[in-house]
VEXMAR-932131 format. One line per 4 residues: for each residue x, y, z of N, C-alpha, C. Coordinates in Angstrom, 2 decimals, decimal comma. Atoms other than C-alpha are relative to their C-alpha. Layout:
X:Y:Z:X:Y:Z:X:Y:Z ~ ...
! end
This chain:
-0,68:-1,27:-0,22:113,43:103,10:84,51:-0,82:1,15:-0,55 ~ 0,67:-1,19:0,51:112,07:106,60:84,07:0,51:0,39:-1,37 ~ -0,56:-0,34:1,30:114,25:106,74:80,97:-1,02:-0,18:-1,11 ~ 0,96:0,24:1,07:111,39:105,35:78,91:-0,98:1,14:-0,14
0,87:-1,17:0,08:109,34:108,45:79,74:0,78:1,24:-0,40 ~ -0,81:-1,19:0,18:112,27:110,82:79,26:0,84:-0,02:-1,27 ~ -0,87:0,12:1,15:113,91:109,60:76,07:-0,68:0,38:-1,31 ~ 0,68:-0,47:1,19:111,43:111,14:73,66:0,89:1,00:-0,73
-0,89:-0,89:0,75:113,16:113,11:70,83:-0,16:1,45:0,43 ~ 0,00:-1,41:-0,32:114,11:116,66:71,72:1,09:0,68:-0,80 ~ -1,07:-0,74:0,65:116,26:119,41:70,28:1,31:-0,29:0,72 ~ -1,29:0,33:-0,63:119,98:118,78:70,90:0,37:1,00:1,09
-0,46:-0,84:-1,09:121,44:120,11:74,14:1,34:0,61:-0,36 ~ -1,32:-0,57:0,23:124,50:122,37:74,21:1,09:-1,04:0,22 ~ -1,05:1,02:-0,12:127,77:120,42:73,85:0,48:-0,21:1,43 ~ -0,51:0,13:-1,36:128,74:121,15:77,46:-1,09:-0,35:1,01
1,11:0,30:-0,90:125,36:120,11:78,89:0,26:-1,27:0,78 ~ -0,07:1,20:-0,81:125,26:117,62:81,74:-1,13:-0,93:-0,42 ~ 1,06:0,93:0,37:123,07:114,50:81,44:-1,38:0,58:0,27 ~ 1,34:-0,55:-0,13:119,45:115,45:80,88:-0,75:-0,66:1,16
0,91:0,48:-1,03:116,86:115,05:83,62:0,64:-0,15:1,37 ~ -0,72:0,13:-1,26:119,44:115,20:86,40:-0,23:1,24:0,87 ~ 0,29:-1,12:-0,90:118,69:117,36:89,47:1,17:0,99:0,06 ~ -1,17:-0,89:-0,06:122,25:118,72:89,58:0,04:0,91:-1,22
0,02:-0,79:1,23:121,99:119,84:85,97:-1,07:1,08:0,07 ~ 1,06:-0,99:-0,13:118,70:121,58:86,68:0,43:1,14:0,93 ~ -0,45:-1,03:-0,93:120,19:123,42:89,65:1,04:0,91:-0,65 ~ -0,99:-0,80:0,70:123,09:124,54:87,48:-0,67:0,99:-0,95
0,70:-0,86:0,94:120,74:125,91:84,84:-0,77:1,11:0,72 ~ 0,75:-1,01:-0,75:118,59:127,69:87,42:0,94:1,04:0,59 ~ -0,98:-0,94:-0,53:121,69:129,23:88,98:0,45:0,97:-1,09 ~ -0,38:-0,85:1,12:122,77:130,50:85,57:-1,12:0,99:-0,34
1,14:-0,86:0,33:119,29:131,88:84,97:-0,09:1,18:0,98 ~ 0,08:-1,05:-1,02:119,36:133,84:88,23:1,13:1,01:-0,10 ~ -1,17:-0,87:0,07:122,75:135,30:87,41:0,21:0,62:-1,37 ~ -0,22:-0,45:1,39:122,36:135,97:83,67:-1,31:0,52:-0,57
1,28:-0,58:0,42:119,46:138,30:82,99:-0,18:-0,04:-1,52 ~ 0,12:-0,04:1,45:120,25:138,49:79,29:-0,16:-1,35:-0,66 ~ 0,08:1,34:0,58:120,13:134,71:78,81:-1,21:-0,79:0,49 ~ 1,15:0,70:-0,58:116,79:133,90:80,43:-0,71:-0,87:-1,03
0,72:0,77:1,02:115,06:132,81:77,21:0,82:-1,22:-0,44 ~ -0,87:1,10:0,41:118,05:130,67:76,18:0,03:-1,11:1,05 ~ -0,08:0,99:-1,07:118,28:128,96:79,56:-1,35:-0,68:0,20 ~ 1,33:0,60:-0,10:114,52:128,43:79,75:-0,19:-1,06:-1,07
0,12:0,97:1,08:114,69:126,69:76,38:0,81:-1,26:0,30 ~ -0,83:1,15:-0,36:117,52:124,46:77,63:-0,69:-0,86:1,05 ~ 0,72:0,73:-1,04:115,47:123,51:80,69:-1,17:-0,78:-0,59 ~ 1,15:0,67:0,62:112,41:122,71:78,60:0,45:-1,20:-0,83
-0,51:1,11:0,81:114,44:120,57:76,18:0,44:-1,18:0,86 ~ -0,57:1,05:-0,83:116,05:118,64:79,01:-1,02:-0,67:0,91 ~ 0,83:0,51:-1,09:113,20:118,19:81,45:-1,50:-0,10:-0,28 ~ 1,46:-0,04:0,15:109,70:118,93:80,13:-0,47:-1,08:-0,96
0,60:1,07:0,80:107,71:115,95:78,84:-1,51:-0,03:0,24 ~ 1,43:0,19:-0,18:104,03:115,26:78,30:-0,22:-1,38:0,60 ~ 0,17:1,26:-0,72:103,22:112,58:80,86:-1,30:0,04:0,79 ~ 1,12:0,09:-0,93:100,39:111,37:83,05:0,57:-0,36:1,36
-0,48:0,29:-1,35:100,91:111,38:86,79:-1,15:-0,50:0,88 ~ 0,95:0,54:-0,98:99,14:109,44:89,55:0,49:0,41:1,38 ~ -0,32:-0,42:-1,37:99,05:110,87:93,07:-0,92:-0,76:0,95 ~ 0,76:0,82:-0,96:97,96:108,48:95,84:0,23:0,53:1,41
-0,07:-0,45:-1,40:97,18:109,59:99,38:-0,76:-0,99:0,86 ~ 0,69:0,89:-0,93:96,39:107,16:102,18:-0,93:0,81:0,89 ~ 1,01:-0,72:-0,77:93,33:108,12:104,18:0,07:-0,38:1,49 ~ 0,16:0,28:-1,43:92,92:108,43:107,93:1,27:0,07:0,82
-1,28:-0,03:-0,72:96,48:109,28:108,99:-0,17:0,45:1,46 ~ 0,12:-0,55:-1,36:95,56:111,44:112,01:-0,81:-0,91:0,90 ~ 0,88:0,84:-0,81:92,74:109,19:113,20:0,69:-1,31:0,38 ~ -0,63:1,30:-0,26:94,68:105,92:112,85:1,22:0,14:0,91
-1,19:-0,19:-0,83:97,88:107,29:114,34:-0,37:0,32:1,45 ~ 0,42:-0,34:-1,36:96,05:108,78:117,34:-0,51:-1,23:0,75 ~ 0,60:1,15:-0,66:94,30:105,50:118,03:0,96:-1,16:0,17 ~ -0,83:1,21:0,00:96,94:102,90:117,18:1,50:0,27:0,01
-1,43:-0,31:-0,02:100,28:104,74:117,06:0,62:0,06:-1,38 ~ -0,64:-0,24:1,29:102,69:105,70:114,31:0,56:-1,29:-0,61 ~ -0,56:1,24:0,55:104,27:102,24:113,99:-1,07:-0,79:-0,73 ~ 1,11:0,68:0,66:100,89:100,74:113,17:-0,27:0,62:-1,36
0,30:-0,66:1,27:100,34:103,36:110,48:1,13:-0,23:-1,01 ~ -1,11:0,25:0,91:103,83:102,90:109,04:-0,07:-1,41:-0,59 ~ 0,19:1,36:0,52:103,11:99,18:108,73:-1,07:-0,01:-1,09 ~ 1,04:-0,11:1,03:99,97:100,11:106,79:0,55:0,65:-1,27
-0,64:-0,63:1,16:102,04:102,38:104,52:0,79:-1,05:-0,78 ~ -0,76:1,07:0,66:104,28:99,38:103,80:-0,94:-0,90:-0,79 ~ 0,98:0,80:0,72:101,22:97,35:102,85:-0,51:0,73:-1,24 ~ 0,44:-0,79:1,16:100,04:100,18:100,58:1,01:-0,11:-1,13
-1,04:0,15:1,02:103,38:100,00:98,75:-0,10:-1,36:-0,68 ~ 0,09:1,34:0,57:102,95:96,27:98,30:-1,17:-0,13:-0,97 ~ 1,14:0,00:0,92:99,60:96,91:96,62:0,24:0,90:-1,20 ~ -0,08:-1,02:1,04:100,52:100,01:94,61:1,13:-0,24:-1,00
-1,15:0,08:0,91:103,96:99,34:93,18:-0,18:-1,04:-1,10 ~ 0,23:0,95:1,10:103,09:96,12:91,27:-1,07:0,47:-0,98 ~ 1,06:-0,50:0,88:99,92:97,74:89,92:0,54:1,08:-0,93 ~ -0,60:-1,07:0,81:101,91:100,75:88,70:0,92:-0,59:-1,06
-0,93:0,61:0,95:104,65:98,66:87,10:-0,75:-0,83:-1,04 ~ 0,76:0,84:0,92:102,09:96,30:85,57:-0,76:0,76:-1,05 ~ 0,69:-0,84:0,99:100,46:99,19:83,74:0,96:0,98:-0,68 ~ -0,97:-0,78:0,74:103,67:100,62:82,32:0,47:1,27:0,67
-0,41:-1,20:-0,70:104,32:103,23:85,01:1,19:-0,25:0,90 ~ -1,11:0,12:-0,95:107,04:103,93:87,52:-0,21:0,99:1,14 ~ 0,07:-0,88:-1,17:107,06:105,34:91,03:1,15:1,00:-0,09 ~ -1,01:-1,06:0,01:108,89:108,68:91,02:0,50:0,27:1,41
-0,40:-0,24:-1,38:108,87:109,24:94,76:-1,12:-0,42:0,94 ~ 0,97:0,25:-1,04:107,14:108,40:98,01:0,34:0,88:1,19 ~ -0,18:-0,88:-1,15:106,67:110,88:100,85:-1,04:-0,37:1,05 ~ 0,91:0,45:-1,06:105,18:109,46:104,06:-1,09:-0,89:-0,60
1,08:0,84:0,51:101,74:108,14:103,06:-0,45:0,43:-1,39 ~ 0,30:-0,41:1,38:101,81:109,76:99,59:0,94:-0,71:-0,96 ~ -0,79:0,65:1,02:102,99:108,00:96,47:-0,27:0,67:-1,34 ~ 0,10:-0,72:1,27:103,69:109,63:93,09:0,58:-0,88:-1,11
-0,46:0,84:1,11:103,98:107,73:89,80:-0,23:0,72:-1,32 ~ 0,09:-0,63:1,32:104,41:108,67:86,14:-0,26:-1,07:-1,06 ~ 0,39:0,89:1,10:102,97:107,09:82,97:0,07:0,78:-1,31 ~ 0,01:-0,66:1,29:103,04:107,80:79,27:-1,37:0,54:-0,35
1,36:-0,36:0,39:99,24:108,06:79,02:-0,95:-0,16:1,19 ~ 0,91:0,10:-1,15:96,34:108,64:81,45:-0,79:-1,30:0,07 ~ 0,70:1,28:-0,09:94,65:105,36:80,49:0,82:-0,99:0,83 ~ -0,86:0,86:-0,82:97,65:103,55:81,99:-0,13:0,38:1,47
0,11:-0,45:-1,40:97,41:105,69:85,13:-1,33:-0,42:0,60 ~ 1,32:0,36:-0,51:93,68:105,03:85,47:-0,10:-1,50:0,25 ~ 0,02:1,45:-0,21:94,07:101,28:85,00:0,84:-0,40:1,20 ~ -0,81:0,27:-1,20:96,83:101,31:87,61:-0,78:0,35:1,25
0,81:-0,39:-1,15:94,53:103,18:89,99:-1,07:-1,05:0,31 ~ 1,02:1,04:-0,19:91,81:100,57:89,44:0,62:-1,27:0,58 ~ -0,67:1,19:-0,52:94,28:97,75:90,06:0,43:0,20:1,45 ~ -0,34:-0,28:-1,40:95,47:99,45:93,25:-1,23:-0,19:0,88
1,23:0,18:-0,76:91,86:99,57:94,43:-0,34:-1,46:0,20 ~ 0,29:1,44:-0,11:91,40:95,87:93,70:0,95:-0,66:0,99 ~ -0,98:0,59:-0,92:94,61:95,00:95,55:-0,29:0,37:1,44 ~ 0,33:-0,42:-1,36:93,60:97,05:98,59:-1,25:-0,72:0,51
1,21:0,73:-0,39:90,15:95,43:98,61:0,33:-1,43:0,40 ~ -0,38:1,38:-0,32:91,77:91,99:98,58:0,71:-0,07:1,35 ~ -0,68:-0,04:-1,30:94,01:92,94:101,50:-0,99:0,22:1,13 ~ 0,97:-0,32:-1,05:91,12:94,40:103,47:-0,92:-1,17:0,32
0,91:1,13:-0,21:89,10:91,20:103,03:0,52:-0,97:1,06 ~ -0,57:0,95:-0,96:91,49:89,32:105,33:0,66:0,73:1,17 ~ -0,58:-0,78:-1,09:92,38:92,12:107,79:-1,09:0,52:0,93 ~ 0,98:-0,58:-0,92:90,66:93,48:110,89:-0,31:1,44:-0,41
0,41:-1,36:0,39:88,79:96,81:110,52:1,03:1,07:0,30 ~ -0,97:-1,04:-0,35:91,50:98,80:112,29:1,22:0,01:-0,92 ~ -1,12:0,05:0,94:93,98:97,72:109,60:-0,45:0,21:-1,44 ~ 0,52:-0,20:1,35:91,74:98,52:106,63:0,75:1,11:-0,72
-0,77:-0,93:0,81:93,62:100,30:103,85:-0,93:0,77:-0,94 ~ 0,81:-0,85:0,87:91,93:103,25:102,11:0,92:1,03:-0,65 ~ -0,83:-0,98:0,71:93,45:105,51:99,47:-0,87:0,84:-0,91 ~ 0,63:-0,89:0,98:92,36:108,48:97,37:1,05:0,29:-1,07
-0,94:-0,12:1,12:93,88:109,07:93,92:-0,41:1,13:-0,92 ~ 0,18:-1,03:1,00:94,28:112,03:91,58:0,89:-0,30:-1,20 ~ -0,74:0,28:1,23:95,39:111,72:87,94:-0,01:1,24:-0,89 ~ -0,12:-1,12:0,92:96,66:114,46:85,62:0,72:-0,39:-1,27
-0,65:0,31:1,28:98,09:114,68:82,10:0,37:1,30:-0,70 ~ -0,42:-1,20:0,71:100,15:117,33:80,36:1,49:0,24:0,12 ~ -1,43:-0,33:-0,08:103,55:119,00:79,96:0,44:0,14:1,45 ~ -0,44:0,05:-1,38:105,49:118,37:83,15:1,52:-0,01:0,05
-1,45:0,01:-0,19:109,02:119,08:84,33:0,33:-1,21:0,87 ~ -0,28:1,27:-0,67:110,37:115,67:85,30:1,48:-0,09:0,35 ~ -1,36:0,28:-0,46:113,49:115,13:87,38:0,07:-1,50:0,24 ~ -0,03:1,46:0,00:114,47:111,50:86,92:0,04:-0,57:1,41
0,08:0,74:-1,27:113,45:109,35:89,90:0,02:0,91:1,22 ~ -0,06:-0,94:-1,11:113,11:112,49:92,05:-1,29:0,78:0,20 ~ 1,11:-0,91:-0,21:110,19:114,83:91,38:-0,69:0,35:-1,31 ~ 0,81:-0,48:1,12:107,52:116,27:89,08:-0,49:1,39:0,33
0,48:-1,36:-0,21:106,55:119,91:88,62:-0,85:0,43:-1,19 ~ 0,83:-0,53:1,07:103,81:121,61:86,63:-1,44:0,15:0,43 ~ 1,40:-0,27:-0,34:100,19:122,71:86,56:-0,78:-1,30:0,19 ~ 0,75:1,25:-0,12:98,81:119,21:85,96:0,42:-0,79:1,23
-0,47:0,65:-1,23:100,97:117,85:88,77:-0,66:0,64:1,21 ~ 0,64:-0,69:-1,12:99,63:120,51:91,12:-1,47:-0,37:0,11 ~ 1,43:0,31:0,00:96,06:119,77:90,08:-0,23:-1,44:0,46 ~ 0,14:1,40:-0,41:96,51:116,00:90,45:0,22:-0,17:1,50
-0,24:0,05:-1,45:97,94:116,53:93,95:-1,22:0,50:0,76 ~ 1,20:-0,55:-0,65:94,94:118,67:94,90:-1,12:-1,03:-0,02 ~ 1,07:1,00:0,12:92,57:115,98:93,63:0,26:-1,19:0,91 ~ -0,30:1,20:-0,77:94,35:113,07:95,28:0,05:0,23:1,49
-0,22:-0,25:-1,42:95,10:114,73:98,60:-1,16:0,71:0,69 ~ 1,02:-0,84:-0,65:92,18:117,11:99,21:-1,42:-0,24:-0,48 ~ 1,35:0,10:0,57:89,24:116,41:96,89:-0,55:-1,41:0,07 ~ 0,47:1,39:0,01:88,98:112,64:96,50:-0,12:-0,55:1,41
0,19:0,68:-1,27:87,64:110,60:99,39:0,53:-1,42:-0,06 ~ -0,49:1,38:-0,02:88,51:107,03:100,42:-0,56:-0,82:-1,16 ~ 0,41:0,84:1,11:88,42:104,74:97,39:-0,38:0,74:-1,26 ~ 0,41:-0,78:1,16:87,74:107,59:94,97:1,19:0,31:-0,91
-0,98:-0,37:1,00:89,61:108,41:91,76:-0,52:1,23:-0,74 ~ 0,35:-1,24:0,70:89,53:111,94:90,32:1,03:0,27:-1,09 ~ -0,88:-0,33:1,10:90,98:113,07:87,00:-0,15:1,48:-0,36 ~ 0,08:-1,36:0,53:91,84:116,51:85,66:-0,73:-0,04:-1,34
0,67:-0,06:1,29:90,02:117,70:82,56:0,87:-0,52:-1,12 ~ -0,92:0,47:1,04:93,09:117,05:80,40:0,12:-1,51:-0,01 ~ -0,13:1,45:-0,10:93,46:113,49:81,67:-1,27:-0,69:-0,48 ~ 1,27:0,62:0,37:89,78:112,70:81,21:-0,23:0,07:-1,52
0,22:-0,17:1,44:89,65:114,07:77,65:0,89:-0,90:-0,85 ~ -0,93:0,83:0,76:92,61:111,93:76,58:-0,36:-1,48:0,03 ~ 0,38:1,41:-0,11:90,90:108,65:77,53:-0,85:-0,44:-1,18 ~ 0,85:0,50:1,09:89,25:106,42:74,91:-1,47:0,09:0,38
1,42:-0,13:-0,24:85,52:106,91:74,54:-0,64:-1,38:0,23 ~ 0,78:1,21:-0,18:83,05:104,31:75,75:0,59:-1,04:0,91 ~ -0,60:0,96:-0,91:85,19:102,68:78,43:-0,25:0,32:1,46 ~ 0,14:-0,42:-1,40:84,62:104,69:81,60:-1,17:0,98:0,12
1,08:-0,95:-0,31:81,84:106,69:83,26:0,50:0,97:1,06 ~ -0,46:-1,02:-0,93:82,57:109,99:85,00:-1,15:0,94:0,36 ~ 0,89:-1,11:-0,35:80,67:112,69:86,84:0,86:1,25:0,14 ~ -0,75:-1,25:-0,10:81,75:116,31:86,63:0,08:0,44:1,45
-0,21:-0,43:-1,39:83,22:117,67:89,85:0,96:1,18:0,02 ~ -0,90:-1,16:0,01:84,70:121,15:89,27:0,24:0,53:1,41 ~ -0,33:-0,59:-1,30:86,42:122,88:92,16:0,85:1,24:-0,24 ~ -0,71:-1,27:0,11:88,19:126,15:92,85:1,35:-0,07:0,69
-1,34:-0,11:-0,56:91,93:126,67:93,41:0,48:1,41:-0,27 ~ -0,50:-1,36:0,17:93,21:130,17:94,02:-0,95:0,90:-0,76 ~ 0,99:-0,82:0,67:89,99:131,68:92,74:-0,34:-0,44:-1,40 ~ 0,28:0,50:1,35:90,07:129,75:89,46:-0,76:-1,31:0,08
0,79:1,22:0,05:87,49:127,09:88,68:0,68:-0,98:-0,96 ~ -0,69:1,00:0,81:89,22:123,94:87,41:-0,91:-1,20:-0,22 ~ 0,83:1,18:0,26:87,38:121,09:85,70:0,67:-1,26:0,52 ~ -0,49:1,31:-0,41:87,78:117,66:87,22:-1,15:-0,98:-0,07
0,99:1,04:0,22:85,97:114,36:86,93:0,23:-1,16:0,95 ~ -0,06:1,13:-0,92:85,16:111,61:89,40:-0,37:-1,27:-0,74 ~ 0,30:1,27:0,64:85,32:108,05:88,13:-1,19:-0,66:0,68 ~ 1,19:0,67:-0,54:81,94:106,35:88,55:-0,02:-1,49:-0,31
-0,02:1,42:0,33:82,65:103,03:86,87:0,58:-0,25:-1,38 ~ -0,53:0,42:1,29:83,88:101,08:83,86:-1,12:-0,64:-0,82 ~ 1,01:0,57:0,90:81,81:100,02:80,84:0,50:-1,27:-0,65 ~ -0,55:1,23:0,55:83,84:96,88:80,24:0,51:-0,85:1,14
-0,60:0,89:-0,99:85,12:93,87:82,11:1,43:-0,28:-0,42 ~ -1,40:0,24:0,31:88,87:93,68:82,25:0,30:-1,49:0,18 ~ -0,30:1,44:-0,16:90,06:90,13:81,58:1,02:-0,23:1,10 ~ -0,95:0,34:-1,04:91,88:88,44:84,40:1,34:-0,37:-0,60
-1,34:0,33:0,47:95,62:88,12:84,01:0,18:-1,52:0,02 ~ -0,19:1,46:0,02:96,69:84,59:83,01:0,88:-0,45:1,14
! end
């Protein structure tokens, strides 16, 4: 459950507060904020206490949607999306994460730390490679992944909002190519030293240059699961 990412200690909520992390509660607070100019700071604090957590997010985007759909039809691609889920969800759960949502060929997951997200991304790649080894070329599964880390507004089992989420989406959906994993600067800096190799790959969003890093390889061999 996402509860394990959302149950970190916070300041107490008002006595009449609805359950934290619930979309309905957030909408109520936002409605109050829009109607109560003098209480903006108070309501913002309530929202932060209830929803904002420091987490790592993984954004996966399947590659080749337009090309594959045009050639083989939407049903063929939807079957490939189902296979992607079969590869991604166990890898995410096995590394301590949880899928927050899935939209078409995009999958979004949350973790406590970026090392978990990166290991999940590597396991997803291994699972897709294993699937592709026994499938025809037209059914080959390719995915690009972006990983971020930082304060994020989390709606339980529904959505994620924040700068790092936006950056991770940009990396996973627009910057990374098939089989590539990109990390934001915050995510990369939080990783243990001497385990991974990266190349710098800064890019521009809205006129601002944002640091990002492309995974080039690992400096260790991960033991096989028993």
